[in-house]
C-alpha positions as CSV (number, residue, x, y, z in Angstrom):
1,M,17.7,-7.5,-48.2
2,K,17.4,-9.2,-44.8
3,K,19.4,-6.4,-43.2
4,F,17.0,-3.8,-44.7
5,F,14.0,-5.5,-43.2
6,A,15.7,-5.8,-39.9
7,L,16.6,-2.1,-39.9
8,A,13.1,-1.1,-41.1
9,L,11.6,-3.2,-38.2
10,A,13.9,-1.6,-35.6
11,V,13.0,1.9,-36.8
12,T,9.3,1.1,-36.8
13,L,9.4,-0.2,-33.3
14,T,11.5,2.7,-32.1
15,L,9.2,5.3,-33.6
16,G,6.0,3.5,-32.7
17,T,6.9,3.3,-29.0
18,S,7.3,6.8,-27.8
19,P,8.1,7.6,-24.1
20,A,4.6,9.0,-23.8
21,S,2.9,5.8,-24.9
22,V,5.1,3.7,-22.6
23,G,4.2,6.0,-19.7
24,A,0.5,5.8,-20.5
25,Q,0.6,2.0,-20.4
26,A,2.2,1.7,-17.0
27,Q,0.6,3.4,-14.1
28,A,2.7,3.9,-10.9
29,V,1.3,2.0,-7.9
30,G,2.2,3.3,-4.5
31,L,2.5,1.8,-1.1
32,I,2.4,3.5,2.3
33,A,3.4,1.3,5.2
34,G,4.0,2.1,8.8
35,T,3.7,1.5,12.5
36,A,1.2,2.8,15.0
37,S,2.5,3.3,18.6
38,G,1.7,4.8,21.9
39,P,3.5,5.4,25.2
40,S,3.3,1.6,26.0
41,G,4.5,0.4,22.6
42,A,2.6,-0.9,19.6
43,L,-1.1,-0.1,19.2
44,A,-2.1,-3.6,18.1
45,G,-5.7,-3.7,16.7
46,A,-5.9,0.1,16.3
47,T,-7.9,1.3,13.3
48,V,-5.7,3.2,10.9
49,Q,-7.2,5.4,8.2
50,L,-5.7,6.8,5.0
51,V,-7.0,10.2,4.0
52,N,-6.3,11.8,0.6
53,S,-5.6,15.5,0.0
54,A,-9.3,16.2,-0.6
55,G,-10.1,15.0,2.9
56,S,-11.7,11.7,1.9
57,I,-10.9,8.4,3.6
58,V,-9.5,6.2,0.9
59,G,-8.4,3.2,3.0
60,S,-8.8,1.7,6.4
61,A,-6.7,-1.0,8.1
62,V,-6.3,-2.6,11.5
63,A,-2.8,-2.6,12.9
64,D,-1.2,-6.0,13.5
65,A,0.3,-7.2,16.8
66,A,3.4,-5.1,16.1
67,G,1.4,-2.0,15.3
68,G,2.1,-2.5,11.5
69,F,-0.2,-1.5,8.7
70,S,0.0,-0.8,5.0
71,F,-2.0,0.7,2.2
72,G,-1.3,-0.4,-1.4
73,G,-2.6,0.4,-4.9
74,L,-2.2,4.1,-4.4
75,G,-1.6,6.8,-7.0
76,A,0.7,9.8,-6.6
77,G,-0.4,12.4,-4.0
78,T,-0.1,13.5,-0.4
79,F,-1.9,11.4,2.2
80,T,-2.6,11.7,5.9
81,V,-2.4,8.5,8.0
82,Q,-4.4,8.7,11.1
83,V,-5.0,6.4,14.1
84,V,-8.6,6.5,15.3
85,G,-9.8,5.8,18.8
86,V,-12.9,3.7,19.7
87,N,-15.1,6.8,19.8
88,G,-13.9,7.9,16.4
89,A,-11.5,10.6,17.6
90,V,-8.1,10.9,15.8
91,V,-5.4,10.1,18.3
92,G,-2.3,10.5,16.0
93,T,-1.4,11.5,12.5
94,S,1.4,11.4,10.0
95,T,1.8,12.6,6.4
96,A,3.2,10.8,3.4
97,T,3.8,12.0,-0.2
98,L,4.0,9.6,-3.1
99,A,5.4,11.0,-6.4
100,A,6.8,9.5,-9.6
101,G,10.1,7.8,-8.8
102,A,9.2,7.6,-5.1
103,M,6.0,5.6,-4.9
104,S,6.6,4.1,-1.4
105,A,6.7,5.7,2.0
106,T,7.1,4.5,5.6
107,V,5.5,6.5,8.4
108,T,5.2,6.2,12.2
109,V,2.1,7.4,13.8
110,S,2.4,8.1,17.5
111,A,-0.4,8.7,20.0
112,T,-0.1,10.2,23.5
113,A,-1.7,8.5,26.5
114,T,-3.9,11.6,26.9
115,A,-5.2,11.3,23.4
116,I,-5.8,7.6,23.7
117,A,-7.7,8.0,27.0
118,A,-9.8,10.8,25.6
119,A,-10.7,8.7,22.5
120,G,-11.9,5.8,24.8
121,G,-8.9,3.7,23.8
122,V,-7.8,2.1,20.5
123,G,-8.0,-1.4,19.2
124,A,-10.6,-4.0,18.4
125,G,-11.1,-2.5,14.9
126,A,-12.8,0.7,16.0
127,A,-13.8,1.5,12.4
128,G,-14.7,-2.1,11.5
129,A,-11.7,-2.8,9.2
130,A,-10.8,-6.4,8.6
131,A,-8.5,-7.9,11.2
132,G,-5.9,-10.6,10.8
133,G,-2.4,-9.2,10.9
134,G,-0.5,-7.7,8.1
135,A,-2.3,-9.5,5.3
136,G,-5.7,-8.4,6.8
137,A,-4.5,-4.8,6.9
138,A,-3.3,-5.0,3.3
139,G,-6.5,-6.7,2.2
140,A,-8.6,-4.1,3.9
141,A,-6.7,-1.4,2.1
142,A,-7.0,-3.1,-1.3
143,G,-10.7,-3.7,-0.7
144,A,-11.2,-0.1,0.1
145,A,-9.4,1.0,-3.0
146,A,-11.4,-1.5,-5.1
147,A,-14.7,-0.3,-3.6
148,A,-13.7,3.4,-4.1
149,G,-12.8,3.1,-7.8
150,G,-13.8,-0.3,-9.0
151,L,-11.6,-3.3,-9.1
152,S,-8.4,-2.7,-11.0
153,T,-5.2,-4.6,-11.7
154,A,-3.3,-1.8,-9.8
155,A,-5.5,-2.3,-6.7
156,V,-5.0,-6.1,-6.8
157,V,-1.2,-5.9,-7.4
158,G,-0.9,-3.1,-4.7
159,G,-2.8,-5.3,-2.2
160,I,-0.5,-8.3,-2.8
161,A,2.6,-6.1,-2.6
162,A,1.3,-4.5,0.6
163,A,0.6,-7.9,2.2
164,A,4.1,-9.2,1.1
165,A,5.8,-6.1,2.4
166,V,4.1,-6.4,5.8
167,A,4.7,-10.1,6.1
168,G,8.4,-9.6,4.9
169,T,7.8,-12.1,2.1
170,V,9.7,-12.0,-1.2
171,A,8.7,-13.9,-4.3
172,A,11.3,-16.1,-5.8
173,V,11.2,-17.1,-9.4
174,A,13.5,-19.8,-10.9
175,A,15.3,-18.6,-14.1
176,G,16.6,-22.0,-15.1
177,P,15.0,-25.1,-16.5
178,P,12.9,-27.2,-14.1
179,A,14.8,-29.4,-11.8
180,G,14.9,-33.1,-12.8
181,P,15.5,-36.1,-10.6
182,S,18.9,-36.2,-9.0
183,R,21.3,-38.8,-10.1
């Protein structure tokens, strides 16, 4: 009789959890990270904007000292990453596509000396995004995503993942019992 109930439970769980319902429960969260550079190297402090396929700005970040930036909490789609000069002119662009199974992308946005000069330079947070290195860039991206569509778990997790990716941090979780005093 116990075997029957175990089999019935297994069948019920198998039939009750279809691939469609599993897919509906977990939304893919994407990340675009990259580097902004010019003829003299990293464009530290440059404003980097993320534009969706409809042409709307969906995120803004400030490049860190190494020119690094990231945008997290993204859904699937094609995005344009653009570096903006002090006067608002775009000085460099790159494109990234996020799709199921490939929800992360790395881009390099390069700007020419002529474009930077015509835009009045880059840096100092030209579009007013939050400064403070990689975590600031990731936080600005997460904040923009939250403001655009309301605060969601995906935006929070994406922001944390983006900050960790930029900082090169990996979370470590112990699998064993807590360590006791050594003898």
